[in-house]
N, C-alpha and C positions, 0 to 999 in steps of 0.2 A: 504493500501499499504504500502511495505516495504521501510525501509531507504535505502536501497542499489539502489531499484529501482526509487528513490527520486531524489537521487543524479547523478545515471545516466542521468535521464531526463534532470535536470539542466546543466549536463557537454553537452550535446547533443546540448540545446537550444544556452549556452554559445559560442559553437565552430561556430555554424551556424552563430552568430551575426561578429565572426572575418573573415569570408569569404569575400572575392573582391565581390561588388554587381552582376558582371555578372556571377560567379559562383554560387552565392545565387540566382539567377533569375531561371537557369539551374535547380538547383534543386527544386525549389518550383514548376513548372512548372511541373515536374514530380508528384509531390504531389496533384496536382489540385487547389493550389495559386500560385498568383504572388509574395508573399513575403514569404521567408522561414519560417518566426517565426509566421504565420497566420494558422489559424486553417478553414477549410471549412466550411461553414455555407450558402449554397446556397438560393439566394432570388428566389421567382416564377419569372418564365421565363413571365409571367405577369407583371413584375414590371420593367423591362429594357429593351433596346434595343439592339439586337445582332449586333456588327459590327466588325470591323477588324482593331481597333486604334494600332498603330498611322498611319496606311497606310489611312484609312478613313478620320480620323481627328487627327489632331497634338493634344498632351495634352502640355497644357500650363500653367495651374493652378493645384494645391492642394487646395480643399475647405474643410476648418474647420467649423464643426457642434458641435451643443451639443443637445442631443437628444430629452431632454424634456421626458425622459423616461428612466427605467432601461434597463439595457445590454438586458437581456433576452425577455423584452417587445419589444424593437426594432428589435431585429434579428427575431422575430417573426411576427412583424408588416411587414418587408422585405418578409416573407415566406406567408404571407395572400395575394393571386391573387386580392381581392378586394382592396386592400389598393393603387394602383399605384404610390408606391415609393420605393426608395431603395437608399443605398449608396454602394460603393466598401467596405467599413471596418466600423468594430463597435470595440472601445475600451474600454473595461471594465476599472472601475473606481479603485476597490480594488487593484487589481494586473495588469494591463496593459494588461490582455489578448487581444489578436487579432482575431476578425474572419472576413474572407473575405466573403461576400455575394454576390459580380458581380465579374468577371474577370476584369481585367483593360481594355482589347482588347473592352469590351463592355462598354454601356451608360449607366450608372445609372441615376436615375430619383431623383435627389438630390437638385440641385440649384435652380429649379424653373424657370430656362431660357433655352430654349434648345441650345441655342448656348454654352454656360457655359457648360452645361451638355455632351455634346459632345467633349469640350475641356478640361474637368477637370478629376481629382481623387477626389472622396467624401470621408470623414472621420468623421463617426460619431462619438460621446463620450457619455457614459454614464453619466446623470446627469441633472442636470436643471440651467438654467443660473444666478439663484437668488441663489444658495446653492454652494457657492465656496468650500464646504467641499468635494464636488464629485472631485475637480482638484486636485487628488493626485500626489504626486511626480511619482508613479509607471505610473500612466496615461498619466503625461507630457513625461518621459523618455521613454515608449515604442511607444507613438505616434509619438514622433520626431524621433525616431530611424526609423518608418516606411515612415515617411515623407522624411526623407533624403535618405533611399533607393529608394522610388518613383522618386525624385529627380534625382538620379544619373542614375537609369535606363532610364528615360525620358529626361535627358541632360537640367532639369530646375535650374536655379538659387535657392540657398535657401534663397531665401528673400521675402519681406512682398509684392511685385509687384507680385510673383508667388505663394507665398503661402497665400491665404485669406480667411477671415471669409465670414460664409453665408451671414451676412449682406453688404457684400461689392458687392454682384453680383447684377449686373442693375436689377431695377425691383422689387426688394426681397421687401418681408415684414415681413423677420425674424429678431430678432436681435441678435440672438447666432453669435458666440460663447458666446457674453456678454461682460460687462464691467470688470466681475471677469476672465476673461481668460488673463492670463499673457502673453503677445504676447511677450515682451522683452525675457523672461525667454525660452518660447517656441522655438523663432528664434535662441537665443543662443546654445540651446541645439540640434536642428536641425543641425546647422554647427559644433559641437563637435562631432556626432556621425556617 
């Protein structure tokens, strides 16, 4: 890829981030994603429930996950109809690349609690809870930008009562995002972007 094309792509991405949330939402919908900076990587239709949120269910939470897998393996798990699991988004560690696997209107199967699945947007992050080197600045920044956009579009406060870890979902036996996830930094970034 030549230098000019790389610079043009960066300019387009930067311009999209500067648009108001309402404009980004319209542009994203036309592209097959709800978030303008996401790339579509659809999960198998066997791994989520088609819905009409927020009409069918209100969106009250963003649930933060750590996949315990690589980015590619996580996306492939969501594409495998036998796995019966999905999340709305997956964020890559090295560069913060965001893939959207399930549309926000639909119910992803990520929280392990049907009530929370119906009322949340799930974001998986590449990496392992015991390997903080996966939690890069690029990942935190792009994930926070995504979460801020979700909160803006769904009218959610940008706080820890509405942005929760998978381990905080009632009945969850998961520990993610784990003790190495920097919640103070993350919520600060969500509120700055």
